[in-house]
C-alpha positions as CSV (number, residue, x, y, z in Angstrom):
1,X,-3.2,12.1,113.2
2,X,-4.6,10.0,110.4
3,X,-6.6,6.9,111.3
4,X,-7.3,4.3,108.7
5,X,-10.2,2.0,109.1
6,X,-10.5,-1.3,107.3
7,X,-13.7,-3.2,107.2
8,X,-13.3,-6.8,108.6
9,X,-12.3,-9.1,105.9
10,X,-15.1,-11.3,104.8
11,X,-14.3,-15.0,104.3
12,X,-14.5,-16.2,100.7
13,X,-18.0,-17.1,99.4
14,X,-17.3,-20.9,99.3
15,X,-14.7,-20.9,102.2
16,X,-11.9,-21.6,99.8
17,X,-8.3,-20.3,100.2
18,X,-6.3,-19.2,97.2
19,X,-3.0,-21.1,96.6
20,X,0.0,-20.4,94.3
21,X,2.1,-23.0,92.7
22,X,4.5,-22.6,89.8
23,X,3.3,-19.1,89.3
24,X,-0.3,-20.3,88.9
25,X,-3.0,-19.0,91.4
26,X,-5.6,-21.6,92.2
27,X,-8.9,-20.8,93.8
28,X,-8.7,-23.7,96.3
29,X,-6.4,-26.3,97.8
30,X,-8.4,-28.9,96.0
31,X,-7.7,-27.3,92.6
32,X,-4.0,-27.0,93.5
33,X,-3.8,-30.7,94.4
34,X,-5.4,-31.6,91.1
35,X,-2.8,-29.5,89.3
36,X,0.0,-31.4,91.1
37,X,-1.5,-34.7,90.0
38,X,-1.8,-33.5,86.4
39,X,1.8,-32.2,86.5
40,X,2.9,-35.7,87.5
41,X,0.9,-37.2,84.6
42,X,2.5,-34.7,82.3
43,X,6.0,-35.7,83.4
44,X,5.1,-39.4,83.0
45,X,4.0,-38.7,79.4
46,X,0.4,-39.8,80.0
47,X,-0.9,-36.3,79.1
48,X,0.4,-33.4,77.1
49,X,-0.3,-29.7,76.5
50,X,-1.5,-29.0,80.0
51,X,-3.1,-25.6,80.2
52,X,-4.5,-23.8,83.3
53,X,-7.4,-21.4,83.1
54,X,-8.0,-22.1,79.4
55,X,-10.8,-19.9,77.9
56,X,-13.5,-21.2,75.5
57,X,-15.9,-18.9,73.6
58,X,-19.5,-20.2,74.0
59,X,-21.4,-17.3,72.4
60,X,-19.7,-14.8,70.1
61,X,-19.9,-11.0,70.5
62,X,-23.1,-9.8,68.7
63,X,-25.3,-6.7,68.2
64,X,-28.8,-6.7,69.7
65,X,-31.8,-5.1,68.0
66,X,-30.9,-1.7,69.4
67,X,-27.5,-1.9,67.8
68,X,-25.8,-2.3,71.2
69,X,-22.9,-4.7,71.5
70,X,-23.5,-7.8,73.6
71,X,-20.1,-9.1,74.8
72,X,-19.2,-12.7,74.1
73,X,-19.8,-15.5,76.7
74,X,-16.8,-17.5,77.8
75,X,-16.2,-20.5,79.9
76,X,-12.8,-20.7,81.7
77,X,-11.8,-24.2,82.4
78,X,-9.6,-25.0,85.4
79,X,-7.5,-27.4,83.2
80,X,-7.3,-28.6,79.6
81,X,-4.9,-31.2,78.3
82,X,-4.5,-33.9,75.7
83,X,-4.9,-37.5,77.0
84,X,-2.1,-39.3,75.2
85,X,-3.8,-42.7,75.4
86,X,-6.9,-41.6,73.6
87,X,-5.7,-38.4,71.8
88,X,-8.7,-36.5,72.9
89,X,-8.8,-33.1,74.6
90,X,-9.9,-33.2,78.2
91,X,-11.4,-30.3,80.0
92,X,-11.6,-30.4,83.8
93,X,-13.2,-28.2,86.3
94,X,-12.7,-28.7,90.0
95,X,-16.1,-28.5,91.6
96,X,-17.6,-28.9,95.0
97,X,-21.1,-30.5,95.4
98,X,-22.4,-26.9,95.9
99,X,-20.7,-25.2,92.9
100,X,-21.6,-27.9,90.4
101,X,-25.3,-27.1,91.0
102,X,-25.0,-23.4,90.2
103,X,-27.3,-22.5,87.3
104,X,-24.6,-20.5,85.4
105,X,-22.2,-23.4,85.5
106,X,-24.8,-25.8,84.3
107,X,-25.6,-23.6,81.3
108,X,-22.0,-23.2,80.5
109,X,-21.4,-26.9,80.8
110,X,-24.2,-27.6,78.4
111,X,-22.9,-25.0,76.0
112,X,-19.5,-26.5,76.0
113,X,-21.0,-29.8,74.8
114,X,-23.2,-28.1,72.2
115,X,-20.6,-25.7,70.8
116,X,-17.3,-27.5,71.2
117,X,-18.5,-31.2,71.6
118,X,-16.6,-31.4,74.9
119,X,-18.0,-32.9,78.1
120,X,-16.5,-31.2,81.1
121,X,-15.0,-33.6,83.6
122,X,-15.9,-32.6,87.1
123,X,-13.2,-33.5,89.6
């Protein structure tokens, strides 16, 4: 007889539950709700070119002094789109009060402004 033991499943770190809509997997119900709002704005013509999980390069791949490759640093935005009223690219990240204070996010937020001239909209 074979007995399989599975460790008890740990709850997600931030107590979020993944959701799937239109083939997109969202990290939380809050992120999914924001997608549904943006989809409505897209249908109404207020925004265009809606992208989920768009990646931005912040620091390119480079070689260190030992000749080893340091991989590039990327920021993956929850949503990016064009605001048809202003014509500007909007980058959004759905954040809780806790996750917007994480040091790695703060550094990437500042690099987005420095490298791409884009201020991340936290929703």
